[in-house]
C-alpha positions in Angstrom: 9.5 -2.9 41.9 11.6 -6.1 42.0 10.3 -9.6 41.8 10.4 -10.4 45.7 8.9 -7.0 46.7 6.1 -7.2 44.4 5.3 -10.8 45.6 5.3 -10.0 49.2 3.0 -6.9 48.7 0.7 -8.8 46.8 0.3 -11.7 48.9 0.0 -9.5 51.9 -2.7 -7.5 50.3 -4.7 -10.8 49.3 -4.2 -12.8 52.3 -3.5 -10.8 55.5 -6.8 -8.8 55.8 -8.9 -11.9 55.6 -6.5 -15.1 56.3 -3.9 -13.8 58.6 -2.7 -17.2 59.6 -2.5 -18.1 55.8 -0.5 -15.0 55.5 1.7 -16.2 58.4 2.4 -19.6 56.9 3.3 -18.1 53.5 5.9 -15.7 55.3 7.3 -18.9 56.9 7.5 -20.8 53.8 9.2 -17.7 52.1 11.8 -17.6 54.8 12.6 -21.2 54.2 13.0 -20.7 50.5 15.1 -17.7 51.2 17.5 -19.7 53.1 18.2 -21.9 50.0 19.7 -18.8 48.1 23.2 -20.0 48.3 22.3 -23.2 46.4 20.0 -21.5 43.9 22.1 -18.5 42.9 20.3 -16.4 40.3 16.9 -18.4 40.8 16.8 -17.5 44.5 14.4 -14.6 44.1 12.3 -16.6 41.7 11.7 -19.4 44.5 11.2 -16.9 47.2 8.4 -15.1 45.1 6.6 -18.3 44.4 7.1 -19.3 48.1 5.3 -16.2 49.4 2.8 -16.4 46.7 2.1 -20.2 46.9 -1.3 -19.9 48.9 -2.5 -16.9 47.3 -5.3 -18.8 45.6 -7.0 -19.1 49.2 -7.9 -15.4 49.0 -11.7 -15.3 48.7 -11.5 -12.6 45.9 -10.0 -15.1 43.5 -11.1 -18.4 44.7 -13.0 -19.4 41.7 -12.7 -23.3 41.7 -11.8 -23.9 45.4 -8.6 -25.5 44.4 -6.0 -23.0 45.6 -3.0 -23.9 43.4 -5.1 -23.5 40.3 -6.9 -20.2 41.3 -3.7 -18.8 42.3 -1.7 -19.7 39.2 -4.5 -18.4 36.9 -4.9 -15.2 38.8 -1.0 -14.5 38.6 -1.0 -15.5 35.0 -4.0 -13.6 33.7 -4.4 -10.8 36.2 -0.7 -10.1 37.1 1.2 -11.2 34.2 3.6 -12.8 36.5 6.7 -14.6 35.5 5.6 -18.1 33.9 8.1 -19.9 36.3 6.4 -18.4 39.3 3.0 -19.3 37.8 4.1 -22.9 37.3 5.4 -23.2 40.8 2.5 -22.0 42.4 0.5 -24.3 40.3 2.3 -27.2 41.2 3.5 -26.8 44.8 3.1 -29.7 47.3 0.9 -32.5 46.0 -1.2 -30.3 43.7 -1.0 -32.5 40.8 -2.4 -35.5 42.8 -5.3 -33.3 44.3 -6.0 -32.0 40.8 -6.5 -35.4 39.4 -8.9 -36.4 42.3 -10.9 -33.2 41.6 -10.8 -33.7 37.8 -9.1 -30.4 37.3 -5.5 -31.7 35.8 -4.3 -30.8 32.4 -1.6 -33.0 30.9 1.9 -31.6 32.1 3.9 -29.9 29.3 6.8 -32.4 29.5 8.9 -30.8 32.0 11.3 -32.7 34.3 10.1 -33.1 37.7 12.4 -33.8 40.6 10.9 -35.9 43.5 12.8 -35.4 46.6 10.0 -36.6 48.7 10.3 -39.4 51.3 6.9 -41.2 52.4 8.2 -41.9 55.9 5.8 -42.0 58.9 5.6 -42.8 62.4 8.1 -45.4 63.5 10.3 -44.5 60.5 8.0 -46.8 58.4 7.4 -46.2 54.7 3.9 -44.9 54.1 3.8 -46.6 50.6 3.2 -49.7 52.4 4.9 -52.1 50.0 3.1 -50.7 47.1 4.5 -48.3 44.3 6.9 -45.8 45.2 6.1 -42.2 45.9 8.1 -41.3 42.7 6.0 -43.7 40.7 2.8 -42.5 42.2 3.6 -39.2 41.1 4.6 -40.2 37.7 1.2 -42.1 37.2 -0.6 -38.9 38.4 1.2 -36.7 35.8 1.9 -39.0 32.9 3.3 -36.0 30.8 6.0 -35.1 33.4 9.5 -36.7 33.3 9.9 -37.7 36.9 13.3 -38.0 38.4 14.1 -39.2 42.0 17.0 -37.4 43.6 17.9 -35.2 46.6 16.1 -37.5 49.1 18.7 -38.9 51.3 19.7 -35.7 53.1 18.4 -33.0 55.4 17.5 -29.6 53.6 20.3 -28.0 55.5 23.1 -30.2 53.7 21.9 -28.7 50.5 22.6 -25.2 51.9 26.3 -26.0 52.2 28.5 -24.7 49.6 29.5 -27.4 48.7 28.4 -30.5 50.8 32.0 -32.0 51.2 32.8 -34.4 54.1 36.1 -36.0 54.7 37.4 -34.1 51.6 34.8 -35.9 49.3 31.9 -34.3 47.6 28.7 -35.7 48.5 27.2 -38.3 46.2 23.6 -38.1 45.1 21.8 -41.2 43.8 19.6 -40.3 40.7 16.7 -42.5 39.4 14.7 -42.0 36.2 13.7 -43.2 32.8 13.9 -40.0 30.6 17.5 -39.4 29.6 17.0 -35.6 28.9 15.5 -35.1 32.3 18.3 -37.0 33.9 21.0 -35.0 32.1 19.3 -31.9 33.7 19.1 -33.2 37.1 22.8 -34.5 36.9 23.7 -31.0 36.1 21.8 -29.8 39.0 23.5 -32.0 41.2 26.8 -31.0 40.0 25.8 -27.3 40.3 25.3 -28.2 44.0 29.0 -29.3 44.4 27.7 -32.7 44.5 28.5 -36.0 42.6 25.6 -37.7 40.5 25.2 -41.4 40.9 23.3 -43.4 38.3 21.0 -45.5 40.6 18.8 -47.0 37.6 15.4 -46.4 36.2 12.4 -45.1 38.1 11.4 -48.6 39.3 14.3 -48.4 41.7 13.1 -45.2 43.3 11.3 -47.2 46.0 14.9 -48.5 46.9 16.0 -44.7 47.5 13.0 -44.1 49.5 13.5 -47.2 51.7 17.0 -46.2 52.2 15.9 -42.8 53.6 13.5 -44.4 55.9 16.4 -46.6 57.1 18.9 -43.7 57.4 16.3 -41.5 59.1 15.6 -44.0 61.8 19.3 -44.7 62.5 20.3 -41.2 62.4 17.2 -40.0 64.7 16.2 -43.1 66.5 19.7 -44.6 67.1 22.1 -41.7 66.9 24.0 -43.8 64.6 26.5 -42.7 61.6 25.2 -44.6 58.7 28.6 -44.0 57.0 30.1 -46.5 59.2 27.8 -49.5 57.7 29.6 -49.8 54.5 33.3 -50.7 53.7 35.1 -48.8 51.1 34.7 -49.8 47.5 37.8 -51.7 47.3 36.3 -54.2 49.9 33.0 -54.4 48.2 33.7 -58.0 46.9 35.6 -58.9 50.0 39.2 -58.4 51.2 41.8 -59.3 48.7 39.5 -59.7 46.0 39.6 -57.7 42.6 
């Protein structure tokens, strides 16, 4: 049985009888993951499998700790012998690492690169971080063993499904913030694989600027129907007309 067939069958058997709404939610998440197949290529089935399994830890039969990412990941690893990448995706979905910290259940991460594409934007297009540390910094503080990189946060998810995202003949530029060079190298490769151009945006301390930029863009796009590309002149005019 192929990976996705196994994942759907297992998730349905664990969730549908007792938690039908959770099963329906899992199907919705899997559908969203499947839509990313043009971007993910060979990893598409892996993500779809993890998506449909991400809430399996809610199943009463395996809810040992009451923390569903951990219970689900343990079950998949020890009882099902699942692909370790699926196990890790289930264990770390959403803000699992932050909740694990609160519950005292977090183990030190294994030094993996962790891409933060979140935007802490709330009602009125305001930043939810309230002038404090960026969401990327909060994530890095909660997972000190992870190598956090801020990227992919300035566009709607459908833009990343374009193959490639090219506008007016130019590939989309993707700002990338981080402190760990090997992690930055991996993320830049991911950006190029998506048909985009990575832009060095500084260390992780500048991630808050990317998040604020996203809040501004979303407010202008959604609230004002404004084209943000019209706000900045071409590079040759960055220092003013006629200046080098």
